[in-house]
C-alpha positions in Angstrom: 0.0 0.0 0.0 2.9 2.3 0.7 4.2 2.0 -2.8 0.7 2.5 -4.4 0.1 5.6 -2.3 3.5 6.9 -3.2 2.9 6.3 -6.9 -0.4 8.2 -6.7 1.3 11.2 -5.1 4.0 11.2 -7.7 1.5 11.0 -10.6 -0.5 13.9 -9.1 2.7 15.9 -8.8 3.6 15.3 -12.4 0.1 16.2 -13.7 0.1 19.4 -11.7 3.3 20.6 -13.1 3.0 19.1 -16.6 3.2 22.6 -18.1 6.4 23.5 -16.2 10.0 22.8 -17.0 11.4 20.3 -14.5 14.1 22.7 -13.4 11.4 25.2 -12.3 10.6 22.9 -9.4 12.5 21.8 -6.4 15.3 20.9 -5.9 16.4 23.4 -8.7 13.7 26.1 -8.4 15.2 28.0 -11.3 12.8 30.9 -11.3 13.1 31.7 -7.6 16.5 30.5 -6.5 19.2 33.1 -5.9 21.7 33.0 -8.7 25.4 32.5 -8.0 27.3 33.5 -11.2 29.8 36.2 -12.3 27.1 38.7 -13.2 25.3 38.4 -9.9 28.6 38.8 -8.1 29.4 41.9 -10.2 26.0 43.4 -9.2 26.8 42.8 -5.5 30.1 44.6 -5.9 28.3 47.5 -7.6 25.7 47.6 -4.8 28.4 47.6 -2.2 30.2 50.5 -3.9 33.3 48.6 -4.6 33.2 49.4 -8.3 31.3 51.7 -10.7 30.5 50.8 -14.3 31.5 53.5 -16.8 29.5 54.4 -19.8 31.0 55.7 -23.0 29.0 57.3 -25.8 30.1 54.8 -28.4 29.5 51.4 -26.8 27.6 52.2 -23.7 28.6 50.0 -20.8 30.2 47.3 -23.0 33.9 48.2 -22.4 33.4 48.5 -18.7 31.6 45.2 -18.2 34.2 43.4 -20.4 36.9 44.7 -18.1 35.2 43.8 -14.8 34.0 40.4 -16.0 37.4 39.6 -17.5 36.1 39.0 -21.0 38.6 39.5 -23.8 37.7 41.8 -26.7 39.5 39.3 -28.9 36.7 36.8 -28.3 34.4 39.0 -30.5 32.2 37.0 -32.9 29.7 38.7 -35.2 26.3 37.2 -36.1 24.2 38.9 -38.8 21.2 36.6 -38.8 18.3 38.1 -37.1 17.8 35.3 -34.6 17.9 37.1 -31.2 15.5 39.3 -29.3 17.0 42.5 -30.5 16.5 41.3 -34.1 14.9 44.6 -35.2 18.3 46.3 -34.8 20.4 43.6 -36.4 21.5 43.9 -40.0 24.3 42.5 -42.1 25.9 45.9 -41.8 25.2 46.1 -38.1 25.6 42.5 -36.7 25.2 41.4 -33.1 28.5 40.9 -31.4 29.2 38.2 -28.8 32.0 38.1 -26.3 32.8 35.3 -23.8 35.2 33.8 -21.3 34.9 30.5 -19.4 31.8 31.6 -17.4 29.9 34.3 -19.1 28.7 35.4 -22.6 27.9 39.0 -23.5 25.7 40.2 -26.4 26.0 43.7 -27.9 24.1 45.3 -30.8 25.2 48.8 -31.9 22.4 51.2 -31.0 20.7 48.5 -29.0 18.7 49.3 -25.9 20.4 46.7 -23.7 23.5 44.6 -23.3 22.6 40.9 -23.0 24.3 38.4 -20.6 24.2 34.7 -20.2 26.2 33.6 -17.1 27.0 30.1 -15.9 25.6 29.1 -12.5 26.8 25.7 -11.4 23.4 24.5 -10.3 20.9 26.6 -12.3 22.8 26.6 -15.6 22.6 29.6 -17.8 21.2 32.7 -16.0 20.2 35.5 -18.3 20.3 39.3 -17.7 20.0 42.6 -19.5 21.6 45.9 -18.7 19.9 49.0 -20.0 22.3 51.2 -22.0 20.5 54.5 -21.3 18.9 53.8 -18.0 18.5 56.7 -15.5 20.2 56.1 -12.2 22.9 53.5 -11.3 23.2 50.6 -13.8 21.5 47.4 -12.7 21.5 43.9 -14.3 18.0 42.7 -14.6 17.4 38.9 -14.6 15.4 37.5 -17.4 13.5 34.1 -17.3 10.7 33.0 -19.6 11.7 35.5 -22.3 15.0 33.7 -22.8 14.0 30.2 -21.8 11.7 30.0 -24.8 14.8 29.5 -26.9 17.4 28.6 -24.3 15.7 25.5 -22.7 15.1 22.8 -25.3 16.7 19.9 -26.9 19.2 22.3 -28.4 20.5 23.1 -24.9 20.2 19.5 -23.6 16.8 20.3 -21.9 18.3 22.7 -19.3 18.7 26.5 -19.2 21.6 26.7 -21.5 23.6 28.2 -24.3 23.3 27.5 -28.0 25.2 28.4 -31.2 23.0 28.1 -34.3 23.9 28.0 -38.0 21.1 29.1 -40.3 20.6 30.0 -44.0 20.2 33.8 -44.0 19.1 36.1 -46.8 20.7 39.4 -47.7 18.8 41.2 -45.0 19.8 38.8 -42.3 16.5 37.0 -42.1 16.7 33.3 -41.6 15.2 31.2 -44.3 13.2 28.9 -42.1 12.1 26.4 -44.7 15.8 25.6 -45.2 16.2 24.5 -41.5 19.4 25.0 -39.6 22.0 23.4 -37.3 22.9 23.5 -33.7 26.6 23.9 -33.8 29.2 22.3 -31.5 32.6 20.5 -31.8 30.9 17.5 -33.5 29.4 19.6 -36.3 30.7 19.0 -39.8 32.7 22.0 -41.0 30.3 22.7 -44.0 27.4 23.1 -41.6 29.0 25.8 -39.4 28.5 29.6 -39.1 25.5 30.2 -41.3 24.4 33.8 -40.5 27.9 34.6 -39.0 30.8 36.6 -40.2 34.0 34.6 -40.0 37.6 36.0 -40.2 40.4 33.6 -40.4 41.9 31.0 -42.8 40.9 27.4 -43.1 42.5 26.1 -46.3 40.3 23.9 -48.5 37.6 23.5 -45.9 34.4 25.4 -46.5 31.7 26.7 -44.1 28.5 28.7 -44.3 29.9 31.9 -42.9 30.1 35.2 -44.7 27.5 33.9 -47.2 23.9 35.0 -48.0 21.1 33.1 -49.6 20.4 34.6 -53.0 17.4 32.4 -53.9 15.1 31.6 -51.0 13.5 28.9 -53.1 16.8 27.1 -53.3 18.6 28.2 -50.1 20.8 25.1 -50.0 22.7 26.5 -53.1 24.8 28.7 -50.8 28.0 29.9 -52.3 30.6 28.7 -49.8 33.6 29.6 -51.9 33.2 33.3 -52.6 33.9 34.5 -49.1 36.1 31.7 -47.8 39.4 32.4 -46.0 38.5 36.0 -45.3 40.9 37.8 -43.0 38.9 41.0 -42.8 35.2 41.8 -42.4 33.2 42.7 -45.5 33.2 46.4 -46.4 29.4 46.7 -45.6 30.0 46.1 -41.9 30.3 49.2 -39.8 33.6 48.2 -38.3 33.9 51.4 -36.2 30.8 50.4 -34.2 32.7 47.5 -32.6 35.8 47.4 -30.3 37.7 45.3 -32.8 37.2 44.7 -36.6 37.1 40.9 -36.5 35.0 37.7 -36.0 37.7 35.3 -35.2 37.3 31.7 -36.4 39.2 30.2 -33.5 37.0 32.1 -31.0 34.0 30.7 -32.8 35.3 27.2 -32.5 36.0 27.5 -28.8 32.6 29.0 -28.1 30.9 26.2 -30.0 32.6 23.6 -27.8 32.1 25.6 -24.6 28.4 26.2 -24.9 27.5 22.5 -25.1 30.1 21.5 -22.5 28.4 24.0 -20.1 25.1 22.5 -21.0 26.3 18.9 -20.3 27.7 20.0 -16.9 24.3 21.7 -16.0 22.4 18.6 -17.2 24.6 16.3 -15.0 24.2 18.6 -12.0 20.4 18.8 -12.3 20.0 15.1 -13.2 21.9 14.2 -10.1 19.9 16.5 -7.8 16.6 15.1 -9.2 17.8 11.5 -8.8 18.9 12.1 -5.2 15.7 14.0 -4.4 13.6 11.1 -5.8 15.7 8.6 -3.9 15.2 10.5 -0.7 11.5 10.6 -1.2 11.3 6.8 -1.9 13.5 6.0 1.1 11.3 8.2 3.4 8.1 6.8 2.1 9.3 3.2 2.6 11.1 3.8 5.9 14.4 2.7 4.4 17.9 4.0 5.5 18.9 7.2 3.7 22.2 5.7 2.5 20.5 3.0 0.4 20.4 3.7 -3.3 18.0 2.2 -5.9 19.5 0.6 -9.0 17.5 3.1 -11.0 19.2 6.0 -9.1 22.6 4.5 -9.8 21.8 4.2 -13.5 20.7 7.9 -13.6 23.9 9.0 -12.0 26.0 6.8 -14.2 24.3 8.3 -17.3 24.8 11.8 -16.1 28.5 11.2 -15.6 28.9 9.4 -18.9 27.4 12.4 -20.8 29.9 14.7 -19.2 32.9 12.4 -19.9 32.0 12.2 -23.6 31.8 16.0 -23.9 35.0 16.4 -21.9 37.0 14.0 -24.2 35.5 15.4 -27.4 33.8 12.2 -28.4 32.5 12.5 -31.9 34.6 15.7 -32.7 34.5 16.5 -36.4 38.0 16.2 -37.8 39.7 19.1 -39.4 41.2 18.4 -42.8 43.2 21.6 -43.2 45.0 24.2 -41.0 42.8 26.8 -39.2 44.2 30.2 -38.1 42.5 33.2 -36.6 43.0 36.9 -37.1 43.3 38.2 -33.6 45.2 37.5 -30.4 42.5 35.3 -29.1 44.3 31.9 -29.5 47.4 33.2 -27.8 45.5 34.8 -25.0 43.4 31.8 -24.4 46.4 29.4 -24.3 48.3 31.6 -21.9 45.7 31.1 -19.1 46.9 27.5 -18.4 47.4 25.8 -16.0 50.4 23.9 -17.2 52.0 20.7 -16.0 55.8 20.4 -15.3 56.4 19.6 -19.0 54.7 22.8 -20.0 51.6 21.1 -21.4 48.1 22.6 -21.1 44.6 21.6 -22.0 44.3 25.1 -23.6 47.0 24.3 -26.2 45.6 24.3 -29.7 46.1 21.9 -32.5 44.0 23.5 -35.3 45.3 21.2 -37.9 43.4 17.9 -37.3 41.3 18.9 -34.3 40.6 21.9 -32.0 42.9 21.1 -29.1 46.3 19.4 -28.9 45.2 17.4 -25.8 41.4 16.7 -26.3 40.1 17.2 -22.8 38.0 20.2 -22.1 39.6 23.1 -20.1 36.2 23.5 -18.4 37.2 20.6 -16.1 39.0 23.4 -14.1 35.9 25.5 -13.8 33.4 26.1 -11.1 30.6 24.4 -12.9 32.7 21.2 -12.8 34.0 21.6 -9.3 30.6 22.1 -7.8 29.0 19.0 -9.3 27.4 16.8 -6.6 30.1 14.4 -5.3 28.1 11.3 -6.4 28.4 12.3 -10.1 31.8 14.0 -9.9 33.3 10.8 -8.4 31.8 8.8 -11.2 33.3 11.2 -13.8 36.7 10.8 -12.1 36.4 7.0 -12.3 35.3 7.0 -15.9 38.1 9.3 -16.9 40.6 7.0 -15.1 39.2 4.0 -17.0 39.4 5.7 -20.4 42.7 7.5 -20.0 44.4 4.3 -18.6 43.0 2.5 -21.7 41.1 0.0 -19.6 38.1 1.3 -21.5 38.8 1.2 -25.2 35.2 1.5 -26.4 34.5 3.0 -29.9 33.2 6.3 -28.6 36.8 7.1 -27.4 38.6 5.6 -30.4 39.7 9.0 -31.5 42.1 9.1 -28.5 45.4 7.5 -29.3 47.5 5.9 -26.5 49.8 9.0 -26.6 46.7 11.3 -26.2 45.4 9.3 -23.2 48.8 9.3 -21.5 49.4 13.0 -22.0 45.9 14.0 -20.8 46.3 11.7 -17.8 49.6 13.2 -16.9 48.3 16.7 -17.3 45.3 16.1 -15.0 47.3 14.3 -12.4 49.5 17.3 -11.8 47.0 20.1 -12.5 43.8 18.6 -11.1 45.0 16.5 -8.1 41.7 16.7 -6.2 40.0 14.8 -9.1 42.8 12.3 -9.7 43.8 11.4 -6.2 42.2 7.9 -6.4 43.3 7.0 -9.9 45.0 3.8 -10.5 48.8 3.6 -10.9 48.6 2.2 -14.4 48.7 4.3 -17.5 
């Protein structure tokens, strides 16, 4: 009877919240929970009088927030497709600019009413804000929820509040040609499907992408000319370059952002899946009068699946191979690589390859980030164990076949010296 009663309660709870996103309820409570992310912390510093944002007549608060959030100008990427909420102000000659570091993304449109922010909260996932460019009184970051979740909480973001890079077929005014479809872009995306609706500066040899190109015939949008504007090292003349801090849309920055967005989403998904699994487990144990430490097999499977998803993203499972050399047009690659950390041999997970793949040592640098470190121990420990198995070659399953023995050994050695809290229980083999 206990089990029947419990099932009835669970079914009623599900029915009552069928219109909600799961993360809107406990134990996540996305809409009401206090966010803990770089933008929220910056607002606290402003409120305490520690800093004051400065506004300039050309870019508003952009320069100031880039500085205080530690976001490099060299990360600038320009998207001319009208696919964001300030679409009325976006044009091919006046694209939307995106800037990012490991934890926050900033959107800027010349002449736009607001700056846009998506910051990484370890538990909540992507938290969205706007900052009015011409507001009276002290500047204040205003949190956004449903307005952003309509696009940023779906299968494209792994069903959590997340980040997404899209590639679309765009006409000469920047309007997406919806009947042609589009692509969610990450490190597994084939090169020819990337950057539709974006400007791309940088060289990539014989490879071709969708960037810098416009649909000329909306009835046949797939006939996109990928050759005419390939290997551009400068922005097209039509772009109002003076409206931006730097005249570029660096290809390497775009590739890093594509990886990072879905890596962030995978970490959020693992965090939230673990909390839901543990919360469900606690409810079952309480209802049945069982010890709290006991764990259902279904709970173990959910935790294992959450960990496995993260490991595959961390190790670039399914990464699309490069067939020619990629080179950016700004200092982004050098600045990114300088941030380390490095092992005693000078190796870093931030070192680029850019000839056959994105990174020389294919394990995501976000393993050093707060979103990873604050994962629940039950899933973080599983990730550590799975990494140990893969990098020691005890697991040689096809999904990790892209990692050579030398790759595994190098990544393992780097992590042992730069991430000792994660690797302390690793086996001696390798």
